[in-house]
Backbone and ligand atoms as CSV (ligand in chain L), in Angstrom:
chain,resi,resn,atom,element,x,y,z
A,1,MET,N,N,98.631,-127.525,134.206
A,1,MET,CA,C,98.420,-126.222,133.748
A,1,MET,C,C,97.599,-126.469,132.493
A,2,ASP,N,N,96.386,-126.015,132.472
A,2,ASP,CA,C,95.432,-126.173,131.347
A,2,ASP,C,C,95.533,-124.930,130.503
A,3,LYS,N,N,94.848,-125.119,129.292
A,3,LYS,CA,C,94.946,-124.185,128.131
A,3,LYS,C,C,94.740,-122.777,128.598
A,4,ASN,N,N,93.838,-122.288,129.543
A,4,ASN,CA,C,93.630,-120.986,129.940
A,4,ASN,C,C,94.745,-120.481,130.627
A,5,GLN,N,N,95.325,-121.259,131.546
A,5,GLN,CA,C,96.649,-120.850,132.092
A,5,GLN,C,C,97.784,-120.751,131.421
A,6,LEU,N,N,97.850,-121.397,130.172
A,6,LEU,CA,C,99.031,-121.394,129.396
A,6,LEU,C,C,98.718,-120.118,128.714
A,7,ILE,N,N,97.555,-119.690,128.235
A,7,ILE,CA,C,97.275,-118.388,127.605
A,7,ILE,C,C,97.519,-117.422,128.335
A,8,ILE,N,N,97.365,-117.395,129.625
A,8,ILE,CA,C,97.501,-116.245,130.780
A,8,ILE,C,C,99.005,-116.087,130.758
A,9,LYS,N,N,99.841,-117.148,130.815
A,9,LYS,CA,C,101.388,-117.206,130.768
A,9,LYS,C,C,101.964,-116.392,129.437
A,10,ALA,N,N,101.249,-116.727,128.372
A,10,ALA,CA,C,101.764,-115.974,127.004
A,10,ALA,C,C,101.397,-114.437,127.250
A,11,LYS,N,N,100.289,-114.257,127.690
A,11,LYS,CA,C,99.969,-112.752,127.845
A,11,LYS,C,C,100.768,-112.068,128.868
A,12,GLU,N,N,101.202,-112.679,130.027
A,12,GLU,CA,C,102.143,-112.065,130.924
A,12,GLU,C,C,103.505,-111.724,130.141
A,13,ALA,N,N,103.906,-112.991,129.495
A,13,ALA,CA,C,105.239,-112.954,128.710
A,13,ALA,C,C,105.401,-111.506,127.684
A,14,ARG,N,N,104.261,-111.088,127.315
A,14,ARG,CA,C,104.278,-109.750,126.339
A,14,ARG,C,C,104.992,-108.614,127.023
A,15,SER,N,N,104.912,-108.782,128.523
A,15,SER,CA,C,105.515,-107.590,129.341
A,15,SER,C,C,107.072,-107.859,128.962
A,16,LEU,N,N,107.716,-108.847,128.656
A,16,LEU,CA,C,108.977,-108.901,128.541
A,16,LEU,C,C,109.507,-108.259,127.060
A,17,SER,N,N,108.205,-108.139,126.207
A,17,SER,CA,C,108.746,-107.699,124.874
A,17,SER,C,C,109.631,-106.475,124.751
A,18,TYR,N,N,110.466,-106.495,123.721
A,18,TYR,CA,C,111.284,-105.234,123.464
A,18,TYR,C,C,110.971,-104.935,122.162
A,19,SER,N,N,110.007,-104.249,122.005
A,19,SER,CA,C,109.588,-103.879,120.595
A,19,SER,C,C,109.497,-102.272,120.420
A,20,PRO,N,N,110.423,-101.491,120.442
A,20,PRO,CA,C,110.301,-100.056,120.433
A,20,PRO,C,C,109.894,-99.495,118.913
A,21,TYR,N,N,110.060,-100.508,118.096
A,21,TYR,CA,C,109.903,-100.125,116.669
A,21,TYR,C,C,108.516,-100.295,115.927
A,22,SER,N,N,108.052,-101.520,116.385
A,22,SER,CA,C,106.674,-101.991,115.991
A,22,SER,C,C,105.746,-101.435,116.937
A,23,HIS,N,N,106.141,-101.284,118.344
A,23,HIS,CA,C,105.351,-101.260,119.335
A,23,HIS,C,C,104.196,-102.240,119.244
A,24,PHE,N,N,104.547,-103.364,118.980
A,24,PHE,CA,C,103.453,-104.569,118.778
A,24,PHE,C,C,104.208,-105.785,119.815
A,25,ALA,N,N,103.665,-105.901,120.820
A,25,ALA,CA,C,104.340,-106.882,121.948
A,25,ALA,C,C,103.438,-108.214,121.719
A,26,VAL,N,N,104.363,-109.348,121.685
A,26,VAL,CA,C,103.707,-110.555,121.344
A,26,VAL,C,C,104.310,-111.610,122.615
A,27,GLY,N,N,103.618,-112.278,123.000
A,27,GLY,CA,C,104.022,-113.219,124.122
A,27,GLY,C,C,103.743,-114.804,123.619
A,28,ALA,N,N,104.582,-115.680,124.182
A,28,ALA,CA,C,104.384,-117.018,123.901
A,28,ALA,C,C,104.716,-117.727,125.092
A,29,ALA,N,N,104.041,-118.822,125.249
A,29,ALA,CA,C,104.245,-119.794,126.329
A,29,ALA,C,C,104.453,-121.490,125.936
A,30,LEU,N,N,105.137,-122.091,126.163
A,30,LEU,CA,C,105.490,-123.404,125.723
A,30,LEU,C,C,105.538,-124.222,126.891
A,31,LEU,N,N,104.486,-125.345,126.775
A,31,LEU,CA,C,104.260,-126.314,128.053
A,31,LEU,C,C,105.097,-127.573,127.535
A,32,THR,N,N,105.855,-128.027,128.560
A,32,THR,CA,C,106.494,-129.207,128.587
A,32,THR,C,C,105.657,-130.456,129.192
A,33,LYS,N,N,105.933,-131.799,128.905
A,33,LYS,CA,C,105.175,-132.926,129.499
A,33,LYS,C,C,105.541,-132.913,130.912
A,34,ASP,N,N,106.433,-132.449,131.611
A,34,ASP,CA,C,106.660,-132.425,132.811
A,34,ASP,C,C,106.138,-131.137,133.472
A,35,GLY,N,N,105.398,-130.373,132.852
A,35,GLY,CA,C,104.731,-129.326,133.457
A,35,GLY,C,C,105.258,-127.892,133.635
A,36,LYS,N,N,106.456,-128.004,132.913
A,36,LYS,CA,C,107.223,-126.580,133.062
A,36,LYS,C,C,106.899,-125.742,131.824
A,37,VAL,N,N,106.973,-124.449,132.088
A,37,VAL,CA,C,106.444,-123.545,131.117
A,37,VAL,C,C,107.717,-122.752,130.713
A,38,PHE,N,N,108.043,-122.531,129.378
A,38,PHE,CA,C,109.055,-121.634,128.958
A,38,PHE,C,C,108.309,-120.744,128.165
A,39,VAL,N,N,108.711,-119.262,128.227
A,39,VAL,CA,C,108.159,-118.037,127.792
A,39,VAL,C,C,108.898,-117.745,126.774
A,40,GLY,N,N,108.385,-116.528,125.745
A,40,GLY,CA,C,109.102,-115.859,124.980
A,40,GLY,C,C,108.397,-114.650,124.691
A,41,ALA,N,N,109.180,-113.442,124.277
A,41,ALA,CA,C,108.454,-112.421,123.762
A,41,ALA,C,C,109.276,-111.915,122.554
A,42,ASN,N,N,108.786,-111.150,121.648
A,42,ASN,CA,C,109.506,-110.554,120.523
A,42,ASN,C,C,110.633,-109.687,120.977
A,43,ILE,N,N,111.557,-109.677,120.371
A,43,ILE,CA,C,112.752,-109.012,120.673
A,43,ILE,C,C,113.148,-108.249,119.443
A,44,GLU,N,N,112.950,-106.938,119.208
A,44,GLU,CA,C,113.578,-106.228,118.028
A,44,GLU,C,C,114.809,-105.681,118.104
A,45,ASN,N,N,115.256,-105.270,116.875
A,45,ASN,CA,C,116.514,-104.672,116.722
A,45,ASN,C,C,116.528,-103.393,115.654
A,46,SER,N,N,117.432,-102.502,115.882
A,46,SER,CA,C,117.145,-101.264,115.063
A,46,SER,C,C,117.414,-101.829,113.579
A,47,SER,N,N,118.123,-102.817,113.312
A,47,SER,CA,C,118.472,-103.398,112.150
A,47,SER,C,C,117.276,-104.457,111.841
A,48,TYR,N,N,116.094,-104.070,111.304
A,48,TYR,CA,C,114.854,-104.671,111.358
A,48,TYR,C,C,115.144,-106.250,111.315
A,49,PRO,N,N,115.472,-106.674,110.177
A,49,PRO,CA,C,115.545,-108.351,109.857
A,49,PRO,C,C,116.012,-109.064,111.157
A,50,LEU,N,N,116.649,-108.517,112.185
A,50,LEU,CA,C,117.181,-109.146,112.941
A,50,LEU,C,C,116.236,-109.343,114.401
A,51,CYS,N,N,114.997,-109.052,114.203
A,51,CYS,CA,C,114.096,-109.165,115.197
A,51,CYS,C,C,113.682,-110.409,115.337
A,52,MET,N,N,113.318,-110.783,116.615
A,52,MET,CA,C,112.873,-112.219,116.881
A,52,MET,C,C,111.642,-112.393,117.304
A,53,CYS,N,N,110.849,-113.276,116.748
A,53,CYS,CA,C,109.463,-113.203,117.283
A,53,CYS,C,C,109.328,-114.164,118.637
A,54,ALA,N,N,108.289,-113.980,119.324
A,54,ALA,CA,C,108.069,-114.631,120.555
A,54,ALA,C,C,107.950,-116.038,120.636
A,55,GLU,N,N,107.344,-116.533,119.534
A,55,GLU,CA,C,107.381,-118.101,119.575
A,55,GLU,C,C,108.642,-118.798,119.450
A,56,ARG,N,N,109.545,-118.205,118.700
A,56,ARG,CA,C,110.749,-118.751,118.382
A,56,ARG,C,C,111.654,-118.616,119.591
A,57,ASN,N,N,111.561,-117.332,120.458
A,57,ASN,CA,C,112.204,-117.239,121.608
A,57,ASN,C,C,111.716,-118.213,122.745
A,58,ALA,N,N,110.368,-118.382,122.834
A,58,ALA,CA,C,110.084,-119.587,123.741
A,58,ALA,C,C,110.523,-120.960,123.418
A,59,LEU,N,N,110.369,-121.429,122.149
A,59,LEU,CA,C,110.988,-122.566,121.617
A,59,LEU,C,C,112.545,-122.674,122.064
A,60,TYR,N,N,113.236,-121.651,121.538
A,60,TYR,CA,C,114.780,-121.454,121.929
A,60,TYR,C,C,115.063,-121.531,123.346
A,61,ASN,N,N,114.300,-120.839,124.240
A,61,ASN,CA,C,114.426,-120.823,125.488
A,61,ASN,C,C,114.327,-122.141,126.272
A,62,ALA,N,N,113.171,-122.877,125.574
A,62,ALA,CA,C,113.099,-124.212,126.205
A,62,ALA,C,C,114.046,-125.279,125.894
A,63,MET,N,N,114.740,-125.079,124.486
A,63,MET,CA,C,115.807,-126.010,124.213
A,63,MET,C,C,117.145,-125.752,124.902
A,64,MET,N,N,117.249,-124.443,125.194
A,64,MET,CA,C,118.469,-124.211,125.952
A,64,MET,C,C,118.558,-124.568,127.421
A,65,ASN,N,N,117.148,-125.011,127.792
A,65,ASN,CA,C,117.171,-125.701,128.988
A,65,ASN,C,C,116.939,-127.222,128.991
A,66,GLY,N,N,117.332,-127.642,127.796
A,66,GLY,CA,C,117.608,-129.078,127.606
A,66,GLY,C,C,116.202,-129.909,127.216
A,67,TYR,N,N,115.120,-129.008,126.891
A,67,TYR,CA,C,113.975,-129.670,126.435
A,67,TYR,C,C,114.146,-129.995,124.833
A,68,LYS,N,N,113.249,-130.827,124.291
A,68,LYS,CA,C,112.934,-131.101,122.797
A,68,LYS,C,C,111.944,-131.310,122.363
A,69,LYS,N,N,111.790,-131.454,121.008
A,69,LYS,CA,C,110.392,-131.669,120.251
A,69,LYS,C,C,109.399,-132.477,121.021
A,70,GLU,N,N,109.920,-133.727,121.567
A,70,GLU,CA,C,109.125,-134.842,122.150
A,70,GLU,C,C,108.692,-134.489,123.384
A,71,ASP,N,N,109.406,-133.389,124.084
A,71,ASP,CA,C,108.856,-133.044,125.407
A,71,ASP,C,C,107.771,-131.931,125.358
A,72,PHE,N,N,107.433,-131.294,124.035
A,72,PHE,CA,C,106.577,-130.162,123.988
A,72,PHE,C,C,105.090,-130.611,123.883
A,73,VAL,N,N,104.215,-130.211,124.706
A,73,VAL,CA,C,102.814,-130.337,124.552
A,73,VAL,C,C,101.730,-129.608,123.986
A,74,ALA,N,N,102.261,-128.246,124.334
A,74,ALA,CA,C,101.391,-127.016,123.861
A,74,ALA,C,C,102.034,-125.775,123.701
A,75,LEU,N,N,101.456,-124.861,122.751
A,75,LEU,CA,C,102.083,-123.605,122.666
A,75,LEU,C,C,100.993,-122.568,122.503
A,76,ALA,N,N,101.012,-121.483,123.322
A,76,ALA,CA,C,100.096,-120.342,123.564
A,76,ALA,C,C,100.839,-119.158,123.133
A,77,LEU,N,N,100.170,-118.259,122.144
A,77,LEU,CA,C,100.560,-117.041,121.661
A,77,LEU,C,C,99.543,-116.057,121.929
A,78,SER,N,N,99.869,-114.811,122.421
A,78,SER,CA,C,98.876,-113.659,122.421
A,78,SER,C,C,99.507,-112.472,121.934
A,79,ALA,N,N,98.594,-111.395,121.500
A,79,ALA,CA,C,99.016,-110.282,121.065
A,79,ALA,C,C,97.457,-109.210,120.800
A,80,ASP,N,N,97.909,-107.924,120.872
A,80,ASP,CA,C,96.711,-107.146,120.714
A,80,ASP,C,C,96.150,-106.837,119.318
A,81,THR,N,N,95.619,-107.999,119.013
A,81,THR,CA,C,95.291,-108.153,117.561
A,81,THR,C,C,93.608,-108.357,117.414
A,82,ASP,N,N,93.030,-108.101,116.170
A,82,ASP,CA,C,91.555,-108.148,116.158
A,82,ASP,C,C,91.054,-109.568,116.451
A,83,GLU,N,N,91.806,-110.408,115.694
A,83,GLU,CA,C,91.609,-111.781,115.590
A,83,GLU,C,C,92.582,-112.497,116.273
A,84,PRO,N,N,92.533,-113.749,116.925
A,84,PRO,CA,C,93.577,-114.427,117.749
A,84,PRO,C,C,94.865,-114.293,117.075
A,85,CYS,N,N,95.776,-113.900,117.473
A,85,CYS,CA,C,97.368,-113.849,117.058
A,85,CYS,C,C,97.636,-114.949,116.249
A,86,SER,N,N,98.037,-114.863,114.976
A,86,SER,CA,C,98.451,-115.961,114.368
A,86,SER,C,C,100.096,-116.150,114.030
A,87,PRO,N,N,100.715,-117.151,114.177
A,87,PRO,CA,C,102.238,-117.119,113.928
A,87,PRO,C,C,102.666,-116.722,112.494
A,88,CYS,N,N,103.655,-116.054,112.532
A,88,CYS,CA,C,104.193,-115.590,111.166
A,88,CYS,C,C,104.674,-116.914,110.360
A,89,GLY,N,N,104.913,-116.599,109.126
A,89,GLY,CA,C,105.429,-117.672,108.178
A,89,GLY,C,C,106.689,-118.271,108.796
A,90,ALA,N,N,107.808,-117.400,109.091
A,90,ALA,CA,C,109.149,-117.976,109.726
A,90,ALA,C,C,108.693,-118.760,111.045
A,91,CYS,N,N,107.946,-118.292,111.943
A,91,CYS,CA,C,107.556,-119.072,113.035
A,91,CYS,C,C,107.116,-120.368,112.446
A,92,ARG,N,N,106.236,-120.592,111.718
A,92,ARG,CA,C,105.616,-121.625,111.153
A,92,ARG,C,C,106.726,-122.841,110.725
A,93,GLN,N,N,107.648,-122.207,109.903
A,93,GLN,CA,C,108.653,-123.222,109.489
A,93,GLN,C,C,109.446,-123.753,110.840
A,94,VAL,N,N,109.874,-122.838,111.925
A,94,VAL,CA,C,110.570,-123.397,112.999
A,94,VAL,C,C,109.757,-124.081,113.854
A,95,ILE,N,N,108.420,-123.936,114.070
A,95,ILE,CA,C,107.750,-124.691,114.975
A,95,ILE,C,C,107.629,-126.070,114.042
A,96,SER,N,N,107.431,-125.898,112.837
A,96,SER,CA,C,107.275,-127.354,112.112
A,96,SER,C,C,108.224,-128.253,112.461
A,97,GLU,N,N,109.548,-127.777,112.657
A,97,GLU,CA,C,110.837,-128.583,112.742
A,97,GLU,C,C,110.954,-128.823,114.345
A,98,LEU,N,N,110.540,-128.096,115.026
A,98,LEU,CA,C,110.858,-128.208,116.659
A,98,LEU,C,C,109.780,-128.421,117.519
A,99,PHE,N,N,108.397,-128.573,116.938
A,99,PHE,CA,C,107.071,-128.823,117.839
A,99,PHE,C,C,106.332,-129.818,117.086
A,100,PRO,N,N,105.948,-130.705,118.002
A,100,PRO,CA,C,105.058,-131.821,117.266
A,100,PRO,C,C,103.931,-131.442,116.613
A,101,ARG,N,N,103.750,-131.979,115.522
A,101,ARG,CA,C,103.010,-131.707,114.404
A,101,ARG,C,C,101.292,-131.758,114.737
A,102,GLU,N,N,101.018,-132.541,115.928
A,102,GLU,CA,C,99.619,-132.596,116.132
A,102,GLU,C,C,99.304,-131.897,117.451
A,103,ALA,N,N,100.292,-131.259,118.111
A,103,ALA,CA,C,100.088,-130.869,119.482
A,103,ALA,C,C,99.278,-129.541,119.332
A,104,PRO,N,N,98.530,-129.101,120.480
A,104,PRO,CA,C,97.669,-127.812,119.999
A,104,PRO,C,C,98.453,-126.622,120.103
A,105,ILE,N,N,98.108,-125.679,119.502
A,105,ILE,CA,C,98.699,-124.212,119.440
A,105,ILE,C,C,97.576,-123.443,119.729
A,106,TYR,N,N,97.487,-122.621,120.866
A,106,TYR,CA,C,96.317,-121.824,121.334
A,106,TYR,C,C,96.771,-120.166,120.776
A,107,MET,N,N,96.222,-119.783,119.874
A,107,MET,CA,C,96.185,-118.520,119.276
A,107,MET,C,C,95.057,-117.704,120.167
A,108,SER,N,N,95.715,-116.451,120.430
A,108,SER,CA,C,94.572,-115.455,121.431
A,108,SER,C,C,95.056,-114.089,121.196
A,109,ASN,N,N,93.980,-113.458,121.619
A,109,ASN,CA,C,94.365,-111.932,121.703
A,109,ASN,C,C,93.946,-111.411,123.082
A,110,LEU,N,N,94.006,-110.064,123.319
A,110,LEU,CA,C,93.788,-109.448,124.572
A,110,LEU,C,C,92.303,-109.333,124.892
A,111,LYS,N,N,91.482,-109.518,124.109
A,111,LYS,CA,C,90.163,-109.266,124.046
A,111,LYS,C,C,89.559,-110.581,124.772
A,112,GLY,N,N,90.252,-111.669,124.577
A,112,GLY,CA,C,89.880,-112.913,125.003
A,112,GLY,C,C,89.142,-113.868,123.926
A,113,ASP,N,N,89.459,-113.572,122.598
A,113,ASP,CA,C,89.283,-114.593,121.598
A,113,ASP,C,C,90.290,-115.504,121.526
A,114,GLU,N,N,90.048,-116.925,121.278
A,114,GLU,CA,C,90.964,-117.703,121.294
A,114,GLU,C,C,90.543,-118.646,120.123
A,115,LYS,N,N,91.823,-119.398,119.527
A,115,LYS,CA,C,91.515,-120.252,118.513
A,115,LYS,C,C,92.592,-121.472,118.653
A,116,GLU,N,N,92.225,-122.853,118.660
A,116,GLU,CA,C,93.002,-123.829,118.807
A,116,GLU,C,C,93.486,-124.303,117.433
A,117,THR,N,N,94.512,-124.598,117.235
A,117,THR,CA,C,95.095,-125.257,116.033
A,117,THR,C,C,96.213,-126.202,116.204
A,118,THR,N,N,96.996,-126.526,115.020
A,118,THR,CA,C,98.063,-127.473,114.786
A,118,THR,C,C,99.159,-126.884,114.008
A,119,ILE,N,N,100.198,-127.217,114.098
A,119,ILE,CA,C,101.188,-126.916,112.997
A,119,ILE,C,C,100.845,-127.530,111.623
A,120,ASP,N,N,100.300,-128.516,111.904
A,120,ASP,CA,C,100.010,-129.247,110.575
A,120,ASP,C,C,98.850,-128.532,109.774
A,121,GLU,N,N,97.982,-127.935,110.603
A,121,GLU,CA,C,96.784,-127.078,109.799
A,121,GLU,C,C,97.542,-125.590,109.645
A,122,LEU,N,N,98.302,-125.251,110.098
A,122,LEU,CA,C,99.004,-123.930,109.828
A,122,LEU,C,C,100.116,-123.886,108.739
A,123,LEU,N,N,100.872,-125.051,108.425
A,123,LEU,CA,C,102.054,-125.291,107.595
A,123,LEU,C,C,101.841,-126.618,106.813
A,124,PRO,N,N,100.617,-126.829,106.099
A,124,PRO,CA,C,100.582,-128.049,105.383
A,124,PRO,C,C,101.904,-128.341,104.347
A,125,PHE,N,N,102.262,-129.154,104.005
A,125,PHE,CA,C,103.332,-129.604,102.828
A,125,PHE,C,C,104.613,-128.853,103.460
A,126,ALA,N,N,104.673,-128.958,104.739
A,126,ALA,CA,C,106.116,-128.134,105.133
A,126,ALA,C,C,107.311,-128.860,104.298
A,127,PHE,N,N,108.313,-127.910,104.242
A,127,PHE,CA,C,109.750,-128.162,103.829
A,127,PHE,C,C,110.217,-128.836,105.139
A,128,SER,N,N,110.923,-129.854,105.068
A,128,SER,CA,C,111.608,-130.589,106.172
A,128,SER,C,C,112.985,-131.152,106.083
A,129,GLY,N,N,113.616,-131.438,106.804
A,129,GLY,CA,C,114.960,-132.018,106.780
A,129,GLY,C,C,114.917,-133.298,105.852
A,130,ASP,N,N,113.809,-134.009,106.093
A,130,ASP,CA,C,113.713,-135.162,104.935
A,130,ASP,C,C,113.830,-134.714,103.610
A,131,ASP,N,N,113.621,-133.532,103.278
A,131,ASP,CA,C,113.425,-133.187,101.874
A,131,ASP,C,C,115.128,-133.052,101.387
A,132,LEU,N,N,115.998,-133.039,102.510
A,132,LEU,CA,C,117.307,-132.745,102.191
A,132,LEU,C,C,118.224,-134.016,101.939
A,133,LYS,N,N,117.588,-135.121,102.111
A,133,LYS,CA,C,118.155,-136.323,101.964
A,133,LYS,C,C,118.305,-136.873,100.431
L,1,THU,N1,N,105.779,-111.083,115.860
L,1,THU,C1,C,106.016,-112.253,116.656
L,1,THU,O1,O,106.823,-112.201,117.783
L,1,THU,N2,N,105.372,-113.296,116.390
L,1,THU,C2,C,104.561,-113.502,115.139
L,1,THU,O2,O,104.229,-114.467,114.932
L,1,THU,C3,C,104.177,-112.461,114.412
L,1,THU,C4,C,105.194,-111.212,114.559
L,1,THU,C5,C,106.496,-109.910,116.003
L,1,THU,C6,C,107.658,-109.725,115.362
L,1,THU,C7,C,107.999,-108.012,115.425
L,1,THU,O3,O,108.795,-108.014,116.647
L,1,THU,C8,C,106.437,-107.510,115.725
L,1,THU,O4,O,105.682,-108.860,116.000
L,1,THU,C9,C,105.823,-107.070,114.456
L,1,THU,O5,O,105.931,-107.794,113.395
């Protein structure tokens, strides 16, 4: 599974979005070392703060199937944005705990724009469990 295939999986996952309030569908796809792909889409709720983002759903989906941080090799996300869709702040915090700091994150949109980054770039100086010691 290469970068383009993973981005296609993220785009396909958008069709699973439940977003009747924002009408903004986001898809994510997480690749594991053994070649499995776990997808997520945003799931909204009429009580707005309960909305869950695509990236977190993908990570939680993988973890509920027994995978963990060390198993993850790449994450892709996609939405109908002008620029490649960028993870929100809450997702950055969760990604920083559950996804390797220097593994590629492929941000994309439906026009075919793509940008590769890492959580290290997206969330420098992250708060972490080490700070609680
Ligand atoms: N959303 C995501 O799924 N991922 C992001 O990184 C940005 C925002 C969702 C949350 C909400 O359902 C909708 O997009 C509008 O904010």
